[in-house]
All heavy atoms as TSV, in Angstrom:
chain	resi	resn	atom	element	x	y	z
A	1	MET	N	N	21.656	44.788	-49.974
A	1	MET	CA	C	21.050	45.724	-49.227
A	1	MET	C	C	22.160	46.279	-48.152
A	1	MET	O	O	22.680	45.428	-47.504
A	1	MET	CB	C	19.845	45.226	-48.490
A	1	MET	CG	C	19.089	46.275	-47.694
A	1	MET	SD	S	17.429	45.904	-47.189
A	1	MET	CE	C	17.413	44.221	-46.849
A	2	LYS	N	N	22.359	47.508	-48.182
A	2	LYS	CA	C	23.409	48.012	-47.260
A	2	LYS	C	C	23.102	49.613	-46.916
A	2	LYS	O	O	22.361	50.233	-47.693
A	2	LYS	CB	C	24.700	47.937	-47.786
A	2	LYS	CG	C	24.954	48.802	-48.934
A	2	LYS	CD	C	26.500	48.593	-49.399
A	2	LYS	CE	C	26.787	49.422	-50.559
A	2	LYS	NZ	N	28.135	49.414	-51.070
A	3	TRP	N	N	23.619	49.999	-45.727
A	3	TRP	CA	C	23.537	51.447	-45.445
A	3	TRP	C	C	24.703	52.116	-46.092
A	3	TRP	O	O	25.756	51.665	-46.325
A	3	TRP	CB	C	23.746	51.600	-43.925
A	3	TRP	CG	C	22.438	51.297	-43.163
A	3	TRP	CD1	C	22.127	50.229	-42.484
A	3	TRP	CD2	C	21.262	52.200	-43.120
A	3	TRP	NE1	N	20.956	50.352	-41.942
A	3	TRP	CE2	C	20.377	51.450	-42.287
A	3	TRP	CE3	C	21.037	53.390	-43.607
A	3	TRP	CZ2	C	19.093	52.120	-42.053
A	3	TRP	CZ3	C	19.770	53.951	-43.343
A	3	TRP	CH2	C	18.899	53.306	-42.506
A	4	ALA	N	N	24.412	53.247	-46.696
A	4	ALA	CA	C	25.360	54.068	-47.394
A	4	ALA	C	C	25.193	55.480	-47.040
A	4	ALA	O	O	24.211	55.972	-46.495
A	4	ALA	CB	C	25.250	53.830	-48.899
A	5	GLY	N	N	26.045	56.375	-47.605
A	5	GLY	CA	C	26.018	57.805	-47.490
A	5	GLY	C	C	26.768	58.256	-46.288
A	5	GLY	O	O	27.008	57.474	-45.330
A	6	SER	N	N	27.245	59.509	-46.271
A	6	SER	CA	C	28.102	59.944	-45.145
A	6	SER	C	C	27.273	60.892	-44.264
A	6	SER	O	O	27.068	60.475	-43.107
A	6	SER	CB	C	29.231	60.636	-45.724
A	6	SER	OG	O	28.833	61.749	-46.683
A	7	SER	N	N	26.751	62.057	-44.665
A	7	SER	CA	C	25.959	62.896	-43.823
A	7	SER	C	C	24.549	62.507	-43.811
A	7	SER	O	O	23.879	62.427	-42.835
A	7	SER	CB	C	26.242	64.314	-44.214
A	7	SER	OG	O	25.738	64.526	-45.523
A	8	LEU	N	N	23.952	62.199	-44.986
A	8	LEU	CA	C	22.569	61.685	-45.025
A	8	LEU	C	C	22.482	60.239	-45.269
A	8	LEU	O	O	23.007	59.820	-46.344
A	8	LEU	CB	C	21.868	62.482	-46.061
A	8	LEU	CG	C	21.407	63.902	-45.720
A	8	LEU	CD1	C	20.713	64.494	-46.931
A	8	LEU	CD2	C	20.540	63.913	-44.470
A	9	LYS	N	N	22.155	59.527	-44.384
A	9	LYS	CA	C	22.237	57.924	-44.590
A	9	LYS	C	C	20.994	57.572	-45.460
A	9	LYS	O	O	20.032	58.119	-45.394
A	9	LYS	CB	C	22.009	57.274	-43.246
A	9	LYS	CG	C	23.256	57.490	-42.224
A	9	LYS	CD	C	24.418	56.918	-42.759
A	9	LYS	CE	C	24.757	55.651	-42.085
A	9	LYS	NZ	N	26.000	54.953	-42.535
A	10	TYR	N	N	21.289	56.523	-46.302
A	10	TYR	CA	C	20.296	55.953	-47.002
A	10	TYR	C	C	20.417	54.404	-47.229
A	10	TYR	O	O	21.634	53.879	-46.990
A	10	TYR	CB	C	20.127	56.516	-48.433
A	10	TYR	CG	C	21.290	56.454	-49.392
A	10	TYR	CD1	C	21.594	55.352	-50.172
A	10	TYR	CD2	C	22.332	57.453	-49.237
A	10	TYR	CE1	C	22.721	55.263	-50.921
A	10	TYR	CE2	C	23.450	57.299	-50.087
A	10	TYR	CZ	C	23.703	56.159	-50.941
A	10	TYR	OH	O	24.803	56.090	-51.668
A	11	LEU	N	N	19.470	53.590	-47.395
A	11	LEU	CA	C	19.560	52.258	-47.655
A	11	LEU	C	C	19.656	51.947	-49.109
A	11	LEU	O	O	18.783	52.377	-49.891
A	11	LEU	CB	C	18.303	51.570	-47.058
A	11	LEU	CG	C	18.303	50.095	-46.755
A	11	LEU	CD1	C	19.387	49.830	-45.824
A	11	LEU	CD2	C	16.991	49.718	-46.225
A	12	ALA	N	N	20.747	51.360	-49.540
A	12	ALA	CA	C	20.966	51.057	-50.948
A	12	ALA	C	C	20.554	49.609	-51.183
A	12	ALA	O	O	21.010	48.591	-50.608
A	12	ALA	CB	C	22.382	51.313	-51.406
A	13	ILE	N	N	19.633	49.416	-52.091
A	13	ILE	CA	C	19.201	47.984	-52.369
A	13	ILE	C	C	19.366	47.611	-53.871
A	13	ILE	O	O	19.070	48.507	-54.726
A	13	ILE	CB	C	17.579	47.980	-52.125
A	13	ILE	CG1	C	17.382	48.275	-50.676
A	13	ILE	CG2	C	17.101	46.539	-52.497
A	13	ILE	CD1	C	15.921	48.411	-50.368
A	14	LYS	N	N	20.181	46.646	-54.141
A	14	LYS	CA	C	20.417	46.188	-55.483
A	14	LYS	C	C	19.408	45.175	-55.751
A	14	LYS	O	O	19.209	44.176	-55.127
A	14	LYS	CB	C	21.902	45.580	-55.599
A	14	LYS	CG	C	22.191	45.220	-57.041
A	14	LYS	CD	C	23.542	44.990	-57.179
A	14	LYS	CE	C	24.442	46.310	-57.183
A	14	LYS	NZ	N	25.729	46.165	-57.781
A	15	THR	N	N	18.789	45.308	-56.891
A	15	THR	CA	C	17.589	44.379	-57.368
A	15	THR	C	C	18.310	43.303	-58.157
A	15	THR	O	O	19.343	43.197	-58.502
A	15	THR	CB	C	16.644	45.224	-58.182
A	15	THR	OG1	O	17.301	45.680	-59.453
A	15	THR	CG2	C	16.139	46.485	-57.579
A	16	VAL	N	N	17.331	42.328	-58.445
A	16	VAL	CA	C	17.725	41.205	-59.264
A	16	VAL	C	C	18.186	41.508	-60.691
A	16	VAL	O	O	18.785	40.827	-61.395
A	16	VAL	CB	C	16.679	40.164	-59.294
A	16	VAL	CG1	C	16.478	39.480	-57.932
A	16	VAL	CG2	C	15.384	40.513	-59.844
A	17	ASN	N	N	17.600	42.826	-61.111
A	17	ASN	CA	C	17.946	43.377	-62.400
A	17	ASN	C	C	19.216	44.101	-62.505
A	17	ASN	O	O	19.480	44.907	-63.334
A	17	ASN	CB	C	16.857	44.166	-62.945
A	17	ASN	CG	C	15.602	43.447	-63.067
A	17	ASN	OD1	O	15.557	42.167	-63.386
A	17	ASN	ND2	N	14.534	44.084	-62.920
A	18	LYS	N	N	20.006	44.103	-61.281
A	18	LYS	CA	C	21.260	44.814	-61.062
A	18	LYS	C	C	21.056	46.353	-61.158
A	18	LYS	O	O	21.967	47.131	-61.372
A	18	LYS	CB	C	22.269	44.400	-62.294
A	18	LYS	CG	C	22.535	43.039	-62.315
A	18	LYS	CD	C	23.242	42.453	-61.133
A	18	LYS	CE	C	23.474	40.882	-61.365
A	18	LYS	NZ	N	23.649	40.214	-60.229
A	19	LYS	N	N	19.929	46.804	-60.763
A	19	LYS	CA	C	19.664	48.228	-60.522
A	19	LYS	C	C	19.744	48.498	-59.009
A	19	LYS	O	O	19.446	47.653	-58.185
A	19	LYS	CB	C	18.354	48.697	-61.008
A	19	LYS	CG	C	18.225	48.522	-62.523
A	19	LYS	CD	C	16.887	48.917	-63.072
A	19	LYS	CE	C	16.887	48.818	-64.491
A	19	LYS	NZ	N	15.525	49.291	-65.149
A	20	THR	N	N	20.170	49.694	-58.702
A	20	THR	CA	C	20.202	50.178	-57.273
A	20	THR	C	C	19.090	51.141	-56.941
A	20	THR	O	O	18.908	52.035	-57.662
A	20	THR	CB	C	21.547	50.787	-56.916
A	20	THR	OG1	O	22.580	49.835	-57.293
A	20	THR	CG2	C	21.666	51.123	-55.505
A	21	VAL	N	N	18.361	50.812	-55.829
A	21	VAL	CA	C	17.324	51.633	-55.445
A	21	VAL	C	C	17.825	52.264	-54.121
A	21	VAL	O	O	18.288	51.577	-53.341
A	21	VAL	CB	C	15.936	50.927	-55.169
A	21	VAL	CG1	C	14.877	51.799	-54.612
A	21	VAL	CG2	C	15.507	50.232	-56.375
A	22	LYS	N	N	17.680	53.557	-53.922
A	22	LYS	CA	C	18.103	54.230	-52.689
A	22	LYS	C	C	16.939	54.740	-51.985
A	22	LYS	O	O	16.041	55.399	-52.462
A	22	LYS	CB	C	18.960	55.387	-53.045
A	22	LYS	CG	C	20.253	55.070	-53.714
A	22	LYS	CD	C	21.134	56.247	-54.170
A	22	LYS	CE	C	22.240	55.726	-54.930
A	22	LYS	NZ	N	23.008	56.864	-55.430
A	23	LEU	N	N	16.829	54.342	-50.682
A	23	LEU	CA	C	15.720	54.777	-49.775
A	23	LEU	C	C	16.318	55.620	-48.759
A	23	LEU	O	O	17.116	55.162	-47.815
A	23	LEU	CB	C	15.043	53.554	-49.139
A	23	LEU	CG	C	14.459	52.498	-50.188
A	23	LEU	CD1	C	13.915	51.422	-49.397
A	23	LEU	CD2	C	13.342	53.165	-50.978
A	24	SER	N	N	16.115	56.921	-48.643
A	24	SER	CA	C	16.712	57.795	-47.789
A	24	SER	C	C	15.802	57.938	-46.503
A	24	SER	O	O	14.533	58.100	-46.752
A	24	SER	CB	C	16.882	59.222	-48.497
A	24	SER	OG	O	17.518	60.117	-47.437
A	25	SER	N	N	16.420	57.977	-45.390
A	25	SER	CA	C	15.700	58.290	-44.143
A	25	SER	C	C	15.868	59.787	-43.817
A	25	SER	O	O	15.245	60.199	-42.824
A	25	SER	CB	C	16.270	57.513	-43.039
A	25	SER	OG	O	17.504	57.830	-42.708
A	26	TYR	N	N	16.595	60.547	-44.570
A	26	TYR	CA	C	16.947	61.959	-44.272
A	26	TYR	C	C	17.248	62.192	-42.831
A	26	TYR	O	O	17.095	63.212	-42.298
A	26	TYR	CB	C	15.774	62.785	-44.637
A	26	TYR	CG	C	15.397	62.692	-46.100
A	26	TYR	CD1	C	14.321	61.952	-46.535
A	26	TYR	CD2	C	16.163	63.403	-47.010
A	26	TYR	CE1	C	13.975	61.855	-47.832
A	26	TYR	CE2	C	15.859	63.291	-48.403
A	26	TYR	CZ	C	14.827	62.564	-48.804
A	26	TYR	OH	O	14.511	62.401	-50.131
A	27	ASN	N	N	17.855	61.082	-42.202
A	27	ASN	CA	C	18.302	61.122	-40.778
A	27	ASN	C	C	17.200	61.458	-39.847
A	27	ASN	O	O	17.437	61.948	-38.671
A	27	ASN	CB	C	19.509	62.059	-40.611
A	27	ASN	CG	C	20.739	61.632	-41.374
A	27	ASN	OD1	O	20.733	60.493	-41.798
A	27	ASN	ND2	N	21.723	62.476	-41.479
A	28	LEU	N	N	15.957	61.324	-40.272
A	28	LEU	CA	C	14.777	61.523	-39.398
A	28	LEU	C	C	14.396	60.290	-38.525
A	28	LEU	O	O	13.828	60.467	-37.553
A	28	LEU	CB	C	13.564	61.978	-40.216
A	28	LEU	CG	C	13.719	63.325	-40.920
A	28	LEU	CD1	C	12.614	63.563	-41.881
A	28	LEU	CD2	C	14.002	64.496	-39.950
A	29	VAL	N	N	14.702	59.117	-39.162
A	29	VAL	CA	C	14.529	57.829	-38.402
A	29	VAL	C	C	15.789	57.315	-38.059
A	29	VAL	O	O	16.675	57.058	-38.891
A	29	VAL	CB	C	13.639	56.934	-39.322
A	29	VAL	CG1	C	13.341	55.686	-38.581
A	29	VAL	CG2	C	12.457	57.615	-39.934
A	30	PRO	N	N	15.987	56.906	-36.802
A	30	PRO	CA	C	17.297	56.279	-36.389
A	30	PRO	C	C	17.622	54.872	-37.152
A	30	PRO	O	O	16.666	54.158	-37.397
A	30	PRO	CB	C	17.208	55.973	-34.875
A	30	PRO	CG	C	16.012	56.820	-34.501
A	30	PRO	CD	C	15.115	56.965	-35.626
A	31	GLU	N	N	18.781	54.764	-37.586
A	31	GLU	CA	C	19.234	53.543	-38.287
A	31	GLU	C	C	18.737	52.244	-37.539
A	31	GLU	O	O	18.348	51.285	-38.116
A	31	GLU	CB	C	20.726	53.556	-38.396
A	31	GLU	CG	C	21.290	52.540	-39.351
A	31	GLU	CD	C	22.812	52.597	-39.503
A	31	GLU	OE1	O	23.336	53.818	-39.552
A	31	GLU	OE2	O	23.547	51.609	-39.674
A	32	GLU	N	N	18.908	52.264	-36.273
A	32	GLU	CA	C	18.405	51.151	-35.413
A	32	GLU	C	C	17.059	50.705	-35.636
A	32	GLU	O	O	16.612	49.632	-35.607
A	32	GLU	CB	C	18.739	51.379	-33.942
A	32	GLU	CG	C	20.269	51.527	-33.561
A	32	GLU	CD	C	20.686	52.938	-33.869
A	32	GLU	OE1	O	19.802	53.835	-33.940
A	32	GLU	OE2	O	21.860	53.089	-34.131
A	33	LYS	N	N	16.070	51.774	-35.695
A	33	LYS	CA	C	14.690	51.480	-35.951
A	33	LYS	C	C	14.446	50.894	-37.326
A	33	LYS	O	O	13.589	49.996	-37.453
A	33	LYS	CB	C	13.927	52.817	-35.757
A	33	LYS	CG	C	13.821	53.295	-34.381
A	33	LYS	CD	C	13.172	52.322	-33.314
A	33	LYS	CE	C	13.109	52.973	-32.085
A	33	LYS	NZ	N	12.515	51.980	-30.969
A	34	VAL	N	N	15.119	51.378	-38.256
A	34	VAL	CA	C	15.010	50.867	-39.676
A	34	VAL	C	C	15.441	49.488	-39.609
A	34	VAL	O	O	14.805	48.570	-40.235
A	34	VAL	CB	C	15.729	51.814	-40.694
A	34	VAL	CG1	C	15.686	51.133	-41.995
A	34	VAL	CG2	C	15.178	53.197	-40.661
A	35	ASN	N	N	16.622	49.156	-39.017
A	35	ASN	CA	C	17.162	47.769	-38.928
A	35	ASN	C	C	16.191	46.928	-38.294
A	35	ASN	O	O	15.938	45.728	-38.755
A	35	ASN	CB	C	18.542	47.674	-38.318
A	35	ASN	CG	C	19.577	48.469	-38.990
A	35	ASN	OD1	O	19.515	48.654	-40.234
A	35	ASN	ND2	N	20.705	48.857	-38.447
A	36	GLN	N	N	15.425	47.303	-37.324
A	36	GLN	CA	C	14.432	46.548	-36.595
A	36	GLN	C	C	13.352	46.116	-37.537
A	36	GLN	O	O	12.925	45.020	-37.539
A	36	GLN	CB	C	13.977	47.248	-35.375
A	36	GLN	CG	C	12.920	46.482	-34.486
A	36	GLN	CD	C	12.434	47.255	-33.328
A	36	GLN	OE1	O	12.832	48.300	-33.023
A	36	GLN	NE2	N	11.432	46.682	-32.652
A	37	VAL	N	N	12.822	47.100	-38.234
A	37	VAL	CA	C	11.709	46.791	-39.255
A	37	VAL	C	C	12.153	45.918	-40.270
A	37	VAL	O	O	11.582	44.892	-40.608
A	37	VAL	CB	C	11.184	48.189	-39.870
A	37	VAL	CG1	C	10.363	47.900	-40.992
A	37	VAL	CG2	C	10.584	49.091	-38.736
A	38	ILE	N	N	13.382	45.965	-40.832
A	38	ILE	CA	C	13.996	45.114	-41.846
A	38	ILE	C	C	14.051	43.717	-41.187
A	38	ILE	O	O	13.607	42.758	-41.880
A	38	ILE	CB	C	15.302	45.688	-42.302
A	38	ILE	CG1	C	15.157	46.962	-43.029
A	38	ILE	CG2	C	16.089	44.535	-43.091
A	38	ILE	CD1	C	16.422	47.640	-43.358
A	39	ASN	N	N	14.683	43.610	-39.990
A	39	ASN	CA	C	14.852	42.262	-39.348
A	39	ASN	C	C	13.424	41.579	-39.156
A	39	ASN	O	O	13.237	40.400	-39.190
A	39	ASN	CB	C	15.476	42.419	-38.106
A	39	ASN	CG	C	16.962	42.542	-38.380
A	39	ASN	OD1	O	17.566	42.020	-39.285
A	39	ASN	ND2	N	17.667	43.338	-37.519
A	40	ASP	N	N	12.439	42.367	-38.765
A	40	ASP	CA	C	10.976	41.889	-38.419
A	40	ASP	C	C	10.177	41.623	-39.529
A	40	ASP	O	O	9.450	40.650	-39.543
A	40	ASP	CB	C	10.333	42.904	-37.478
A	40	ASP	CG	C	10.957	43.010	-36.006
A	40	ASP	OD1	O	11.896	42.198	-35.654
A	40	ASP	OD2	O	10.579	43.913	-35.379
A	41	TYR	N	N	10.233	42.434	-40.674
A	41	TYR	CA	C	9.395	42.214	-41.690
A	41	TYR	C	C	9.999	41.870	-43.058
A	41	TYR	O	O	9.307	41.245	-43.798
A	41	TYR	CB	C	8.579	43.511	-41.870
A	41	TYR	CG	C	7.676	43.895	-40.573
A	41	TYR	CD1	C	8.163	44.798	-39.667
A	41	TYR	CD2	C	6.551	43.170	-40.388
A	41	TYR	CE1	C	7.435	45.135	-38.607
A	41	TYR	CE2	C	5.866	43.503	-39.181
A	41	TYR	CZ	C	6.299	44.424	-38.338
A	41	TYR	OH	O	5.533	44.669	-37.168
A	42	VAL	N	N	11.125	42.310	-43.360
A	42	VAL	CA	C	11.754	42.169	-44.667
A	42	VAL	C	C	12.528	40.736	-44.695
A	42	VAL	O	O	12.355	39.933	-45.560
A	42	VAL	CB	C	12.722	43.285	-45.125
A	42	VAL	CG1	C	13.344	42.939	-46.393
A	42	VAL	CG2	C	11.921	44.509	-45.169
A	43	ILE	N	N	13.383	40.618	-43.822
A	43	ILE	CA	C	14.264	39.418	-43.800
A	43	ILE	C	C	13.562	38.028	-43.766
A	43	ILE	O	O	13.900	37.141	-44.414
A	43	ILE	CB	C	15.298	39.479	-42.616
A	43	ILE	CG1	C	16.228	40.782	-42.921
A	43	ILE	CG2	C	16.184	38.239	-42.548
A	43	ILE	CD1	C	17.060	40.732	-44.219
A	44	PRO	N	N	12.557	37.940	-42.876
A	44	PRO	CA	C	11.724	36.675	-42.898
A	44	PRO	C	C	11.186	36.372	-44.336
A	44	PRO	O	O	10.893	35.036	-44.493
A	44	PRO	CB	C	10.598	36.966	-41.827
A	44	PRO	CG	C	11.149	37.978	-40.985
A	44	PRO	CD	C	11.959	38.887	-41.820
A	45	ASN	N	N	10.960	37.258	-45.068
A	45	ASN	CA	C	10.254	36.991	-46.396
A	45	ASN	C	C	11.313	37.115	-47.624
A	45	ASN	O	O	10.891	37.154	-48.673
A	45	ASN	CB	C	9.206	38.006	-46.668
A	45	ASN	CG	C	8.001	37.780	-45.585
A	45	ASN	OD1	O	7.549	36.818	-45.533
A	45	ASN	ND2	N	7.795	38.875	-44.822
A	46	ALA	N	N	12.648	37.348	-47.212
A	46	ALA	CA	C	13.644	37.534	-48.172
A	46	ALA	C	C	14.098	36.276	-48.836
A	46	ALA	O	O	13.865	35.246	-48.340
A	46	ALA	CB	C	14.747	38.372	-47.583
A	47	THR	N	N	14.873	36.449	-49.952
A	47	THR	CA	C	15.496	35.367	-50.570
A	47	THR	C	C	16.671	34.933	-49.699
A	47	THR	O	O	17.174	35.670	-48.931
A	47	THR	CB	C	16.062	35.648	-51.949
A	47	THR	OG1	O	17.041	36.786	-51.761
A	47	THR	CG2	C	14.903	36.104	-52.871
A	48	PRO	N	N	17.143	33.662	-49.830
A	48	PRO	CA	C	18.289	33.232	-49.062
A	48	PRO	C	C	19.609	34.103	-49.272
A	48	PRO	O	O	20.363	34.367	-48.356
A	48	PRO	CB	C	18.466	31.748	-49.502
A	48	PRO	CG	C	17.307	31.482	-49.975
A	48	PRO	CD	C	16.491	32.566	-50.611
A	49	GLU	N	N	19.770	34.600	-50.517
A	49	GLU	CA	C	20.825	35.438	-50.847
A	49	GLU	C	C	20.862	36.740	-50.025
A	49	GLU	O	O	21.893	37.149	-49.446
A	49	GLU	CB	C	20.860	35.715	-52.371
A	49	GLU	CG	C	22.141	36.558	-52.698
A	49	GLU	CD	C	22.124	36.968	-54.207
A	49	GLU	OE1	O	21.173	36.624	-54.903
A	49	GLU	OE2	O	23.142	37.463	-54.676
A	50	LEU	N	N	19.628	37.299	-49.879
A	50	LEU	CA	C	19.545	38.631	-49.228
A	50	LEU	C	C	19.715	38.324	-47.682
A	50	LEU	O	O	20.369	39.120	-47.012
A	50	LEU	CB	C	18.171	39.204	-49.404
A	50	LEU	CG	C	17.831	40.457	-48.552
A	50	LEU	CD1	C	18.858	41.589	-48.833
A	50	LEU	CD2	C	16.348	41.003	-48.789
A	51	LYS	N	N	19.178	37.254	-47.135
A	51	LYS	CA	C	19.447	36.861	-45.792
A	51	LYS	C	C	20.786	36.769	-45.399
A	51	LYS	O	O	21.285	37.237	-44.368
A	51	LYS	CB	C	18.613	35.557	-45.502
A	51	LYS	CG	C	17.039	35.686	-45.412
A	51	LYS	CD	C	16.480	34.445	-45.207
A	51	LYS	CE	C	14.967	34.568	-45.298
A	51	LYS	NZ	N	14.265	33.304	-44.955
A	52	ARG	N	N	21.559	36.020	-46.247
A	52	ARG	CA	C	23.004	35.848	-46.068
A	52	ARG	C	C	23.788	37.227	-46.046
A	52	ARG	O	O	24.641	37.569	-45.265
A	52	ARG	CB	C	23.657	34.887	-47.018
A	52	ARG	CG	C	23.374	33.407	-46.799
A	52	ARG	CD	C	24.221	32.515	-47.791
A	52	ARG	NE	N	24.015	32.851	-49.193
A	52	ARG	CZ	C	23.145	32.380	-49.988
A	52	ARG	NH1	N	22.134	31.389	-49.493
A	52	ARG	NH2	N	23.044	32.669	-51.321
A	53	ASN	N	N	23.383	38.026	-47.183
A	53	ASN	CA	C	24.102	39.371	-47.278
A	53	ASN	C	C	23.828	40.167	-46.063
A	53	ASN	O	O	24.741	40.856	-45.577
A	53	ASN	CB	C	23.513	40.005	-48.489
A	53	ASN	CG	C	24.023	41.489	-48.659
A	53	ASN	OD1	O	23.428	42.346	-48.160
A	53	ASN	ND2	N	25.098	41.638	-49.471
A	54	TRP	N	N	22.511	40.165	-45.583
A	54	TRP	CA	C	22.153	41.094	-44.418
A	54	TRP	C	C	22.803	40.601	-43.116
A	54	TRP	O	O	23.411	41.420	-42.386
A	54	TRP	CB	C	20.637	41.161	-44.323
A	54	TRP	CG	C	20.182	42.088	-43.273
A	54	TRP	CD1	C	19.691	41.774	-42.068
A	54	TRP	CD2	C	20.126	43.472	-43.395
A	54	TRP	NE1	N	19.306	42.906	-41.346
A	54	TRP	CE2	C	19.625	43.969	-42.065
A	54	TRP	CE3	C	20.553	44.426	-44.341
A	54	TRP	CZ2	C	19.583	45.406	-41.898
A	54	TRP	CZ3	C	20.500	45.770	-44.189
A	54	TRP	CH2	C	19.868	46.163	-42.839
A	55	GLU	N	N	22.876	39.328	-42.980
A	55	GLU	CA	C	23.496	38.711	-41.790
A	55	GLU	C	C	25.013	39.138	-41.761
A	55	GLU	O	O	25.599	39.396	-40.723
A	55	GLU	CB	C	23.350	37.157	-41.665
A	55	GLU	CG	C	23.970	36.606	-40.544
A	55	GLU	CD	C	23.510	37.134	-39.194
A	55	GLU	OE1	O	22.274	37.494	-39.106
A	55	GLU	OE2	O	24.287	37.034	-38.231
A	56	LYS	N	N	25.635	38.932	-42.947
A	56	LYS	CA	C	27.064	39.245	-43.023
A	56	LYS	C	C	27.342	40.711	-42.729
A	56	LYS	O	O	28.292	41.080	-42.031
A	56	LYS	CB	C	27.568	38.888	-44.524
A	56	LYS	CG	C	29.090	39.071	-44.809
A	56	LYS	CD	C	29.474	38.592	-46.028
A	56	LYS	CE	C	29.243	39.748	-47.090
A	56	LYS	NZ	N	29.806	39.416	-48.446
A	57	ARG	N	N	26.468	41.582	-43.236
A	57	ARG	CA	C	26.649	43.111	-43.011
A	57	ARG	C	C	26.258	43.433	-41.568
A	57	ARG	O	O	26.944	44.323	-40.973
A	57	ARG	CB	C	25.921	43.900	-43.935
A	57	ARG	CG	C	26.383	43.778	-45.433
A	57	ARG	CD	C	25.687	44.561	-46.289
A	57	ARG	NE	N	26.076	44.512	-47.625
A	57	ARG	CZ	C	27.174	45.031	-48.202
A	57	ARG	NH1	N	27.950	45.740	-47.466
A	57	ARG	NH2	N	27.458	44.798	-49.463
A	58	MET	N	N	25.253	42.899	-40.979
A	58	MET	CA	C	24.743	43.286	-39.755
A	58	MET	C	C	25.052	42.363	-38.599
A	58	MET	O	O	24.921	42.791	-37.431
A	58	MET	CB	C	23.231	43.452	-39.789
A	58	MET	CG	C	22.720	44.414	-40.911
A	58	MET	SD	S	23.548	46.027	-40.796
A	58	MET	CE	C	22.630	46.679	-39.329
A	59	GLY	N	N	25.624	41.234	-38.915
A	59	GLY	CA	C	25.812	40.169	-37.785
A	59	GLY	C	C	26.725	40.772	-36.691
A	59	GLY	O	O	26.597	40.390	-35.586
A	60	ASN	N	N	27.750	41.441	-37.062
A	60	ASN	CA	C	28.762	41.859	-35.962
A	60	ASN	C	C	28.259	43.255	-35.294
A	60	ASN	O	O	29.035	43.754	-34.415
A	60	ASN	CB	C	30.156	42.144	-36.668
A	60	ASN	CG	C	30.052	43.162	-37.803
A	60	ASN	OD1	O	29.019	43.699	-38.162
A	60	ASN	ND2	N	31.183	43.609	-38.237
A	61	ARG	N	N	27.158	43.738	-35.623
A	61	ARG	CA	C	26.750	44.972	-35.024
A	61	ARG	C	C	25.773	44.716	-33.779
A	61	ARG	O	O	25.484	45.626	-33.028
A	61	ARG	CB	C	25.858	45.840	-35.888
A	61	ARG	CG	C	26.761	46.439	-37.088
A	61	ARG	CD	C	25.958	47.337	-37.923
A	61	ARG	NE	N	26.707	47.924	-38.898
A	61	ARG	CZ	C	26.348	48.916	-39.630
A	61	ARG	NH1	N	25.270	49.498	-39.488
A	61	ARG	NH2	N	27.131	49.361	-40.621
A	62	GLY	N	N	25.254	43.523	-33.576
A	62	GLY	CA	C	24.500	43.168	-32.445
A	62	GLY	C	C	23.097	43.666	-32.575
A	62	GLY	O	O	22.293	43.788	-31.603
A	63	ASP	N	N	22.503	44.037	-33.799
A	63	ASP	CA	C	21.260	44.580	-33.989
A	63	ASP	C	C	20.154	43.385	-33.987
A	63	ASP	O	O	20.380	42.380	-34.303
A	63	ASP	CB	C	21.056	45.279	-35.277
A	63	ASP	CG	C	21.936	46.651	-35.375
A	63	ASP	OD1	O	22.058	47.140	-34.148
A	63	ASP	OD2	O	22.224	47.117	-36.351
């Protein structure tokens, strides 16, 4: 799971089937708010692999 896109940000999620799902915020919701929801609701229920991936990507941002 990672943020992608240049002008329109979207969350790119790679599934266990190696498919990529793109969730666009259309820049209507701030990235910080989406990160907060992910940290509060998704990460606690995520697989260890996703937790490590998210921490590696977001750990240095202070979110």
